[in-house]
C-alpha positions in Angstrom: 0.0 0.0 0.0 1.4 3.4 -0.9 1.7 6.0 1.8 -0.5 9.1 1.5 1.6 11.1 4.0 3.6 13.9 2.5 7.3 14.2 3.1 6.7 17.6 4.8 4.9 16.4 8.0 4.0 19.2 10.3 3.2 19.1 14.0 -0.5 19.7 13.3 -0.7 17.0 10.6 -1.8 14.1 12.8 -4.6 12.6 10.8 -4.3 9.2 9.2 -5.8 8.9 5.7 -8.0 5.9 6.6 -9.6 7.8 9.5 -10.8 10.3 6.9 -12.3 7.4 4.9 -14.0 6.0 8.0 -15.3 9.4 8.9 -16.8 9.7 5.4 -18.4 6.3 5.8 -20.0 7.5 9.1 -21.3 10.6 7.3 -22.9 8.3 4.6 -24.8 6.4 7.2 -27.3 9.2 7.8 -28.5 9.7 4.2 -28.6 5.9 3.7 -30.9 5.4 6.6 -32.9 8.4 5.7 -33.4 6.9 2.2 -34.4 3.6 3.8 -37.1 5.3 5.9 -38.3 7.3 2.8 -38.5 4.3 0.6 -40.2 2.3 3.3 -42.9 5.1 3.7 -43.4 5.1 -0.1 -43.9 1.3 -0.1 -40.7 0.7 -2.1 -39.5 -2.4 -0.2 -36.5 -3.1 -2.5 -35.2 0.5 -2.2 -35.7 0.4 1.6 -33.8 -2.9 2.0 -31.0 -1.8 -0.3 -30.6 1.5 1.6 -30.7 -0.2 4.9 -28.1 -2.7 3.8 -25.9 0.1 2.5 -26.2 2.0 5.8 -25.3 -1.2 7.7 -22.3 -1.8 5.4 -21.1 1.8 6.0 -21.4 1.3 9.7 -19.5 -2.0 9.7 -16.9 -0.6 7.4 -16.2 2.4 9.6 -16.1 0.3 12.7 -13.7 -2.1 11.1 -11.4 0.7 10.0 -11.5 2.3 13.5 -10.9 -1.0 15.3 -8.0 -1.9 13.0 -6.4 1.6 13.5 -6.8 1.4 17.2 -4.9 -1.9 17.3 -2.1 -0.7 15.0 -1.7 2.8 16.4 -2.0 1.8 20.0 -4.4 4.7 20.7 -7.8 5.9 19.6 -8.0 7.0 15.9 -10.7 9.5 16.9 -8.6 11.3 19.4 -5.1 12.0 18.1 -2.2 11.2 20.4 -0.3 14.5 20.6 2.5 13.4 22.9 6.1 14.1 22.1 6.8 10.4 21.8 4.0 10.0 19.2 5.2 12.9 17.2 8.8 11.6 17.1 7.5 8.1 16.1 5.4 9.6 13.3 8.2 11.8 12.0 10.6 8.9 12.1 8.2 6.7 10.1 7.1 9.3 7.5 10.0 11.7 7.1 11.8 11.3 3.8 
């Protein structure tokens, strides 16, 4: 997998690219479930089921990304670790 981190890492650049993907998946849950309710009210069962499954898939995908990142990073992917040790580890990994 290629690294999306730039060679010019700054002290405020502490977001992992996959946390952004997971956040976007979380944002997509709301319209998917809204569509499921709307399709259900209109009597369109196929659309309601498809939207519900998409919402569930977004939820499971985001949870899987967050859980994997928590194991690999050793801290919560939602709350960045701004300790000096973490900054030095990050810079050592991504400085080129």
